[in-house]
Backbone as JSON, one array per atom type, in Angstrom:
{
  "sequence": "MATIEVPDFLKHLKRDHRGYPWPFLMMPDSIVTMDGRKQERCCREKLCMVCGRKLDNKKWFIGGRRTALNRLVVDPAMHERCARYSLAVCPFLANSEMKYRKKYDEHTVLTVGVDPERDGTQCLLRTNGAKPVLFQGQVFILCNRWDYIEHWRNGEIVPTPHGFTVEELREAVGAFDPGGPLYGHYKPVEI",
  "N": [[-44.38, -31.08, -179.42], [-42.76, -33.31, -179.67], [-41.11, -33.08, -177.52], [-42.44, -33.92, -175.3], [-42.43, -36.39, -173.0], [-43.14, -39.89, -173.19], [-45.58, -41.06, -171.05], [-45.44, -43.23, -168.13], [-47.78, -44.8, -167.94], [-48.41, -45.38, -170.54], [-46.32, -46.72, -171.65], [-46.4, -49.41, -172.28], [-47.44, -49.67, -174.79], [-46.96, -50.2, -178.32], [-44.7, -48.37, -180.48], [-44.76, -45.81, -183.0], [-42.89, -44.89, -186.0], [-42.02, -42.35, -185.32], [-41.85, -42.37, -182.64], [-44.11, -42.04, -181.15], [-46.68, -43.34, -178.98], [-48.62, -46.11, -180.03], [-51.98, -46.03, -180.3], [-54.21, -48.24, -178.59], [-56.58, -48.81, -179.98], [-56.09, -48.58, -182.71], [-55.53, -49.94, -186.02], [-53.08, -52.47, -186.7], [-50.01, -51.22, -187.87], [-51.14, -48.88, -188.93], [-51.75, -45.48, -188.85], [-54.06, -44.12, -189.08], [-56.37, -45.68, -189.24], [-59.01, -47.18, -187.54], [-59.41, -50.18, -185.65], [-62.07, -52.15, -186.05], [-62.92, -54.35, -184.51], [-61.58, -53.95, -182.11], [-62.67, -51.51, -181.43], [-65.32, -52.23, -180.9], [-64.81, -53.96, -178.78], [-63.71, -52.19, -176.87], [-66.02, -50.68, -176.26], [-67.8, -52.69, -175.33], [-66.37, -53.96, -173.19], [-65.69, -51.84, -171.67], [-63.17, -50.43, -172.02], [-60.3, -48.31, -172.27], [-59.73, -46.46, -175.17], [-57.19, -45.6, -175.85], [-55.09, -46.66, -174.11], [-56.03, -49.22, -173.67], [-56.81, -50.32, -171.29], [-58.93, -51.01, -168.41], [-61.7, -48.81, -167.83], [-62.78, -46.29, -165.44], [-65.58, -44.97, -163.55], [-65.94, -42.48, -164.73], [-66.07, -41.17, -167.96], [-64.11, -40.08, -170.61], [-64.03, -38.03, -173.47], [-63.05, -36.85, -176.72], [-63.72, -34.26, -178.91], [-65.16, -32.12, -181.48], [-66.86, -28.92, -181.53], [-69.51, -29.42, -182.35], [-69.81, -32.03, -181.56], [-69.72, -31.62, -178.82], [-72.19, -30.33, -178.51], [-74.11, -32.2, -179.54], [-73.45, -34.63, -178.37], [-72.69, -37.02, -179.55], [-70.54, -39.5, -180.59], [-67.83, -41.19, -182.33], [-65.45, -42.4, -181.59], [-64.47, -44.52, -178.91], [-64.55, -44.22, -175.25], [-62.06, -42.7, -173.04], [-59.41, -42.75, -170.55], [-58.88, -39.99, -168.31], [-56.18, -39.09, -168.2], [-55.09, -40.32, -170.46], [-56.56, -39.09, -172.48], [-55.79, -36.4, -172.15], [-53.05, -36.55, -172.68], [-53.2, -37.34, -175.36], [-54.4, -35.07, -176.52], [-52.32, -33.3, -176.22], [-50.18, -34.36, -177.73], [-50.95, -35.81, -180.05], [-50.63, -35.8, -183.52], [-52.77, -34.91, -185.17], [-54.75, -33.88, -183.39], [-53.34, -31.98, -181.89], [-52.52, -30.08, -183.67], [-53.68, -27.4, -185.18], [-53.71, -26.82, -187.86], [-54.0, -29.11, -189.32], [-55.99, -31.0, -191.59], [-59.02, -32.82, -192.46], [-58.71, -35.93, -194.15], [-60.59, -37.19, -195.67], [-63.64, -36.52, -197.45], [-66.63, -35.32, -196.03], [-70.11, -35.98, -195.92], [-73.06, -33.85, -195.88], [-74.9, -34.78, -193.99], [-73.35, -36.28, -192.16], [-71.81, -34.23, -191.17], [-73.76, -32.76, -189.79], [-74.61, -34.57, -187.8], [-72.46, -36.15, -186.44], [-70.57, -34.27, -185.94], [-68.42, -33.61, -187.43], [-66.69, -31.13, -188.8], [-66.17, -29.79, -191.85], [-64.71, -27.51, -192.31], [-62.68, -27.4, -190.36], [-61.79, -25.92, -187.33], [-59.76, -26.43, -185.66], [-60.0, -26.41, -182.92], [-60.43, -28.4, -180.11], [-62.56, -30.28, -177.95], [-62.37, -31.37, -174.65], [-64.12, -33.67, -173.0], [-66.24, -34.79, -170.35], [-68.21, -37.4, -169.0], [-70.66, -39.35, -167.2], [-71.57, -41.63, -168.35], [-72.41, -43.58, -171.3], [-73.93, -44.83, -174.32], [-74.06, -47.31, -176.88], [-75.47, -46.61, -180.05], [-77.55, -47.13, -182.91], [-77.48, -45.5, -185.89], [-78.61, -44.59, -188.95], [-77.56, -46.97, -190.03], [-75.02, -47.13, -188.96], [-72.91, -47.6, -186.14], [-72.79, -45.53, -183.38], [-71.73, -43.62, -180.49], [-73.71, -42.49, -177.99], [-73.56, -40.05, -175.67], [-74.13, -39.41, -172.18], [-75.23, -36.34, -170.59], [-72.69, -33.83, -170.45], [-70.39, -33.37, -167.74], [-68.17, -31.95, -167.38], [-65.98, -29.79, -169.16], [-63.37, -28.8, -171.36], [-61.55, -26.65, -173.51], [-59.31, -27.04, -176.19], [-56.46, -26.12, -178.12], [-53.96, -26.46, -180.48], [-52.5, -28.15, -178.75], [-52.78, -27.05, -176.22], [-54.67, -25.76, -173.41], [-57.39, -23.59, -173.94], [-59.37, -20.54, -173.56], [-62.83, -21.01, -172.72], [-65.32, -20.79, -175.14], [-68.18, -18.59, -175.55], [-71.33, -20.05, -174.94], [-70.51, -22.66, -174.66], [-70.0, -23.64, -172.11], [-70.26, -25.99, -169.37], [-72.71, -25.61, -168.08], [-74.19, -24.15, -170.0], [-74.26, -26.03, -172.07], [-75.77, -28.02, -170.88], [-78.26, -26.88, -170.95], [-78.69, -26.68, -173.65], [-80.29, -27.94, -176.61], [-79.55, -30.79, -178.15], [-79.06, -32.43, -181.36], [-80.1, -35.0, -181.0], [-81.63, -34.96, -178.76], [-84.8, -34.82, -176.96], [-86.97, -32.84, -178.81], [-84.97, -32.07, -180.48], [-83.78, -32.04, -183.93], [-83.28, -34.65, -184.85], [-84.27, -36.42, -183.05], [-85.31, -39.58, -181.97], [-84.56, -40.88, -184.28], [-82.71, -42.84, -184.03], [-81.58, -45.95, -182.57], [-81.04, -47.75, -179.54], [-78.36, -50.12, -179.23], [-77.1, -53.4, -178.66], [-73.85, -54.31, -177.83]],
  "CA": [[-44.94, -32.41, -179.18], [-41.68, -34.29, -179.55], [-40.43, -32.91, -176.23], [-43.25, -34.5, -174.24], [-42.04, -37.77, -172.78], [-44.23, -40.86, -173.09], [-45.77, -41.37, -169.63], [-45.35, -44.64, -167.74], [-49.02, -45.54, -168.16], [-48.51, -45.72, -171.96], [-45.08, -47.34, -172.13], [-46.65, -50.78, -172.74], [-47.9, -49.63, -176.16], [-45.96, -50.13, -179.39], [-44.43, -47.0, -180.93], [-44.61, -45.63, -184.44], [-41.54, -44.5, -186.41], [-41.65, -41.08, -184.7], [-41.73, -42.58, -181.2], [-45.41, -41.87, -180.49], [-47.36, -44.59, -178.65], [-49.65, -46.55, -180.96], [-53.18, -46.26, -179.5], [-54.77, -49.59, -178.57], [-57.7, -48.92, -180.91], [-55.7, -48.48, -184.11], [-55.12, -51.15, -186.75], [-51.62, -52.62, -186.77], [-49.33, -50.54, -188.98], [-51.93, -47.8, -189.5], [-51.92, -44.37, -187.92], [-55.34, -43.45, -189.32], [-57.5, -46.61, -189.34], [-59.39, -47.87, -186.31], [-59.72, -51.6, -185.71], [-63.47, -52.28, -185.67], [-63.08, -55.33, -183.42], [-61.13, -53.31, -180.87], [-63.65, -50.48, -181.12], [-66.42, -52.94, -180.26], [-64.32, -54.48, -177.5], [-63.63, -51.05, -175.95], [-67.38, -50.36, -175.81], [-68.38, -53.82, -174.58], [-65.63, -54.26, -171.96], [-65.37, -50.55, -171.03], [-61.72, -50.24, -172.08], [-59.82, -47.05, -172.83], [-59.3, -46.63, -176.57], [-55.78, -45.25, -176.0], [-54.19, -47.6, -173.44], [-56.6, -50.56, -173.7], [-57.07, -50.79, -169.92], [-60.28, -50.79, -167.88], [-62.1, -47.46, -167.45], [-63.52, -46.14, -164.19], [-66.94, -44.48, -163.77], [-65.94, -41.28, -165.56], [-65.66, -41.44, -169.34], [-63.59, -38.88, -171.25], [-64.11, -38.05, -174.92], [-62.51, -35.7, -177.43], [-64.5, -33.96, -180.11], [-65.32, -30.72, -181.83], [-67.98, -28.21, -180.88], [-70.79, -30.09, -182.64], [-69.82, -33.18, -180.66], [-70.1, -31.1, -177.5], [-73.62, -30.03, -178.52], [-74.96, -33.37, -179.81], [-73.01, -35.74, -177.51], [-72.6, -38.22, -180.38], [-69.14, -39.72, -180.95], [-67.45, -42.45, -182.96], [-64.37, -42.98, -180.81], [-64.82, -44.91, -177.55], [-64.08, -43.4, -174.13], [-60.66, -42.76, -172.61], [-59.07, -42.23, -169.23], [-58.54, -38.57, -168.38], [-54.76, -38.87, -168.51], [-54.86, -40.73, -171.85], [-57.15, -38.05, -173.32], [-54.95, -35.19, -172.05], [-51.81, -36.83, -173.42], [-53.56, -37.32, -176.78], [-54.6, -33.67, -176.93], [-51.04, -32.61, -176.21], [-49.18, -34.88, -178.67], [-51.46, -36.4, -181.29], [-50.38, -34.86, -184.62], [-54.02, -34.33, -185.68], [-55.43, -33.11, -182.35], [-52.51, -30.88, -181.37], [-52.12, -29.19, -184.76], [-54.91, -26.8, -185.73], [-53.59, -26.7, -189.31], [-54.32, -30.4, -189.95], [-57.32, -31.1, -192.19], [-59.5, -34.17, -192.68], [-58.3, -36.49, -195.43], [-61.73, -37.59, -196.47], [-64.76, -35.57, -197.54], [-67.79, -35.76, -195.27], [-71.36, -35.46, -196.45], [-73.77, -32.89, -195.03], [-75.55, -35.48, -192.89], [-72.31, -36.59, -191.18], [-71.45, -32.96, -190.54], [-74.83, -32.41, -188.85], [-74.76, -35.49, -186.68], [-71.28, -36.55, -185.69], [-69.81, -33.11, -185.53], [-67.26, -33.4, -188.3], [-66.8, -29.84, -189.48], [-65.19, -29.8, -192.93], [-63.88, -26.32, -192.14], [-62.15, -27.63, -189.01], [-61.1, -24.74, -186.77], [-58.63, -26.89, -184.87], [-60.3, -26.43, -181.49], [-60.95, -29.68, -179.64], [-63.17, -30.25, -176.63], [-62.16, -32.49, -173.74], [-65.46, -33.79, -172.43], [-66.39, -35.88, -169.38], [-69.58, -37.8, -168.68], [-70.72, -40.54, -166.35], [-72.06, -42.79, -169.08], [-72.66, -43.51, -172.74], [-74.48, -46.09, -174.84], [-73.98, -47.42, -178.34], [-76.74, -46.46, -180.76], [-77.5, -47.34, -184.35], [-78.04, -44.36, -186.62], [-78.39, -44.74, -190.38], [-76.76, -48.15, -190.33], [-73.69, -47.06, -188.36], [-72.92, -47.54, -184.68], [-72.18, -44.37, -182.74], [-71.85, -43.63, -179.04], [-74.47, -41.34, -177.51], [-73.09, -39.8, -174.31], [-74.96, -38.66, -171.24], [-74.83, -34.93, -170.51], [-71.33, -33.59, -169.97], [-70.28, -32.73, -166.43], [-66.94, -31.18, -167.41], [-65.52, -29.5, -170.52], [-62.25, -27.9, -171.59], [-61.28, -26.42, -174.93], [-57.88, -27.15, -176.49], [-56.02, -25.74, -179.47], [-52.5, -26.59, -180.62], [-51.92, -28.85, -177.62], [-52.9, -26.29, -174.97], [-56.01, -25.35, -173.01], [-57.75, -22.21, -174.33], [-60.61, -20.12, -172.9], [-64.1, -21.6, -173.18], [-66.12, -19.79, -175.86], [-69.57, -18.4, -175.13], [-72.24, -21.1, -175.4], [-69.94, -23.99, -174.52], [-69.72, -24.05, -170.74], [-71.06, -27.15, -168.98], [-74.07, -25.15, -167.78], [-74.85, -23.8, -171.26], [-74.5, -27.26, -172.82], [-76.88, -28.74, -170.23], [-79.49, -26.21, -171.4], [-78.81, -26.78, -175.11], [-80.97, -29.1, -177.19], [-78.76, -31.4, -179.21], [-79.83, -33.02, -182.46], [-80.72, -36.26, -180.61], [-82.41, -34.75, -177.55], [-86.2, -34.49, -177.23], [-87.07, -31.51, -179.39], [-83.92, -31.91, -181.5], [-84.25, -32.44, -185.26], [-83.09, -36.07, -185.15], [-84.73, -37.24, -181.93], [-86.08, -40.75, -182.37], [-84.04, -41.48, -185.51], [-81.67, -43.8, -183.68], [-82.05, -46.95, -181.61], [-79.96, -48.36, -178.75], [-77.93, -51.44, -179.7], [-76.23, -54.19, -177.76], [-72.56, -54.66, -178.43]],
  "C": [[-43.84, -33.43, -178.94], [-40.96, -34.2, -178.21], [-41.21, -33.5, -175.07], [-42.93, -35.98, -174.13], [-43.28, -38.68, -172.69], [-44.37, -41.25, -171.62], [-45.73, -42.87, -169.36], [-46.6, -45.42, -168.09], [-49.26, -45.88, -169.64], [-47.28, -46.44, -172.5], [-45.27, -48.78, -172.61], [-47.09, -50.82, -174.21], [-46.73, -49.63, -177.14], [-45.81, -48.68, -179.81], [-44.37, -46.96, -182.45], [-43.18, -45.14, -184.74], [-41.07, -43.18, -185.81], [-41.46, -41.2, -183.19], [-43.03, -42.37, -180.44], [-46.0, -43.23, -180.13], [-48.47, -44.87, -179.67], [-50.91, -46.83, -180.16], [-53.72, -47.68, -179.67], [-55.77, -49.8, -179.69], [-57.28, -49.0, -182.39], [-55.32, -49.84, -184.71], [-53.6, -51.25, -186.71], [-51.08, -51.92, -188.03], [-50.17, -49.45, -189.66], [-52.08, -46.69, -188.47], [-53.26, -43.68, -188.1], [-56.55, -44.37, -189.31], [-57.76, -47.31, -188.02], [-59.69, -49.34, -186.6], [-61.14, -51.78, -185.19], [-63.71, -53.27, -184.54], [-62.64, -54.72, -182.1], [-62.09, -52.2, -180.45], [-64.84, -51.11, -180.38], [-66.01, -53.44, -178.87], [-64.2, -53.36, -176.46], [-65.0, -50.69, -175.4], [-67.95, -51.45, -174.91], [-67.71, -54.03, -173.22], [-65.25, -53.0, -171.17], [-63.86, -50.36, -170.87], [-61.4, -48.88, -172.69], [-59.31, -47.3, -174.24], [-57.82, -46.32, -176.78], [-54.88, -46.32, -175.39], [-54.71, -49.03, -173.43], [-56.92, -51.13, -172.33], [-58.45, -50.36, -169.46], [-60.51, -49.33, -167.47], [-62.75, -47.46, -166.08], [-64.9, -45.56, -164.52], [-67.02, -43.24, -164.64], [-65.38, -41.63, -166.93], [-65.27, -40.11, -169.98], [-63.61, -39.06, -172.76], [-63.47, -36.78, -175.48], [-63.35, -35.49, -178.67], [-64.53, -32.48, -180.39], [-66.54, -30.12, -181.14], [-69.33, -28.87, -181.15], [-70.92, -31.35, -181.8], [-70.24, -32.75, -179.27], [-71.6, -30.84, -177.43], [-74.47, -31.3, -178.63], [-74.63, -34.59, -178.96], [-72.94, -37.06, -178.26], [-71.16, -38.35, -180.87], [-68.96, -41.05, -181.67], [-66.42, -43.15, -182.09], [-64.83, -43.33, -179.4], [-64.16, -44.01, -176.5], [-62.61, -43.64, -173.82], [-60.58, -42.44, -171.12], [-58.74, -40.75, -169.39], [-57.09, -38.37, -168.81], [-54.42, -39.29, -169.94], [-55.4, -39.67, -172.81], [-56.27, -36.8, -173.32], [-53.63, -35.39, -172.8], [-52.08, -36.76, -174.93], [-53.73, -35.9, -177.29], [-53.28, -32.9, -177.04], [-50.09, -33.08, -177.31], [-49.7, -35.46, -179.97], [-51.29, -35.39, -182.44], [-51.65, -34.21, -185.17], [-54.66, -33.42, -184.63], [-54.65, -31.88, -181.93], [-52.07, -29.9, -182.45], [-53.37, -28.65, -185.44], [-54.88, -26.66, -187.24], [-53.95, -28.0, -190.04], [-55.76, -30.4, -190.45], [-57.71, -32.56, -192.33], [-59.07, -34.65, -194.06], [-59.5, -36.82, -196.31], [-62.8, -36.51, -196.44], [-65.94, -36.16, -196.78], [-69.05, -35.15, -195.86], [-72.06, -34.57, -195.42], [-74.39, -33.55, -193.81], [-74.54, -35.82, -191.78], [-71.89, -35.33, -190.45], [-72.48, -32.59, -189.49], [-74.8, -33.29, -187.61], [-73.5, -35.68, -185.85], [-70.44, -35.36, -185.27], [-68.54, -32.91, -186.33], [-67.51, -32.09, -189.05], [-65.75, -29.78, -190.57], [-64.26, -28.59, -192.89], [-63.32, -26.33, -190.72], [-61.4, -26.41, -188.51], [-59.95, -25.13, -185.86], [-58.85, -26.89, -183.37], [-60.95, -27.76, -181.15], [-61.56, -29.48, -178.26], [-62.79, -31.53, -175.88], [-63.41, -32.56, -172.89], [-65.54, -34.98, -171.48], [-67.88, -36.12, -169.12], [-69.52, -39.03, -167.79], [-71.24, -41.77, -167.09], [-72.32, -42.51, -170.55], [-73.21, -44.85, -173.19], [-74.32, -46.12, -176.35], [-75.39, -47.31, -178.94], [-76.51, -46.7, -182.24], [-78.2, -46.16, -185.01], [-77.63, -44.48, -188.07], [-77.39, -45.84, -190.71], [-75.36, -48.14, -189.74], [-73.83, -46.95, -186.85], [-72.14, -46.31, -184.23], [-72.29, -44.55, -181.24], [-72.55, -42.34, -178.63], [-74.15, -41.18, -176.03], [-74.17, -39.13, -173.47], [-74.48, -37.21, -171.25], [-73.42, -34.8, -169.94], [-71.36, -32.98, -168.58], [-68.97, -31.94, -166.31], [-66.54, -30.97, -168.86], [-64.33, -28.55, -170.47], [-62.1, -27.76, -173.1], [-59.77, -26.36, -175.14], [-57.63, -26.71, -177.92], [-54.5, -25.8, -179.48], [-51.85, -27.17, -179.36], [-52.01, -28.13, -176.29], [-54.35, -25.94, -174.7], [-56.2, -23.89, -173.4], [-59.05, -21.84, -173.62], [-61.84, -20.75, -173.53], [-64.92, -20.53, -173.89], [-67.55, -19.72, -175.32], [-70.45, -19.5, -175.74], [-71.74, -22.51, -175.16], [-69.47, -24.33, -173.12], [-70.58, -25.27, -170.43], [-72.52, -26.73, -168.75], [-74.83, -24.83, -169.06], [-75.16, -25.05, -172.08], [-75.61, -28.09, -172.2], [-78.22, -28.18, -170.69], [-79.74, -26.41, -172.89], [-79.56, -28.04, -175.52], [-80.12, -29.6, -178.34], [-79.65, -32.04, -180.25], [-80.59, -34.26, -182.03], [-81.51, -36.16, -179.31], [-83.88, -34.57, -177.91], [-86.31, -33.03, -177.69], [-86.01, -31.23, -180.43], [-84.39, -32.47, -182.83], [-84.12, -33.93, -185.57], [-83.53, -36.98, -184.01], [-85.59, -38.38, -182.45], [-85.59, -41.43, -183.63], [-82.88, -42.44, -185.25], [-82.28, -44.83, -182.74], [-80.86, -47.5, -180.84], [-79.63, -49.75, -179.31], [-77.09, -52.1, -178.63], [-74.94, -54.5, -178.51], [-71.98, -55.82, -177.66]]
}
């Protein structure tokens, strides 16, 4: 990870003590805490959570396999190049040995896709749209169906496992789709 040079499109960002760019979305002086105001701003103004610049029509997200199935995320969208850089160098995303610091309840595991037994595989997901929704008092982002997916582990692309191709995910019923166990338990919100 340390051998990957910071690309020009991220050189405007501050750096942490290791030299990594500080994502736009993070709180000042925190490598693990998102700034709620910036999170809202990214959604409202369609800004990339990594570089803070305007997104185009394609929205890229990173998540685990449950995220791929349910299309529900917490982190706002990114540019493709910002997402790929993050997958290659982010200490949490690029290291399959990293574990979550906090404990997640069963409901969070079901919905958001946080797997307490994290296998370290990340999905790079693309869609043409997403909307903020309120679910159990928390704002999430419900994405349209994916039109592209890659699987990453330890900073590199790995083969797509059975059941997780774009075609298979289009056929799958996620928790929030009609027929899914949580359909109708959320409401769209304005940000």
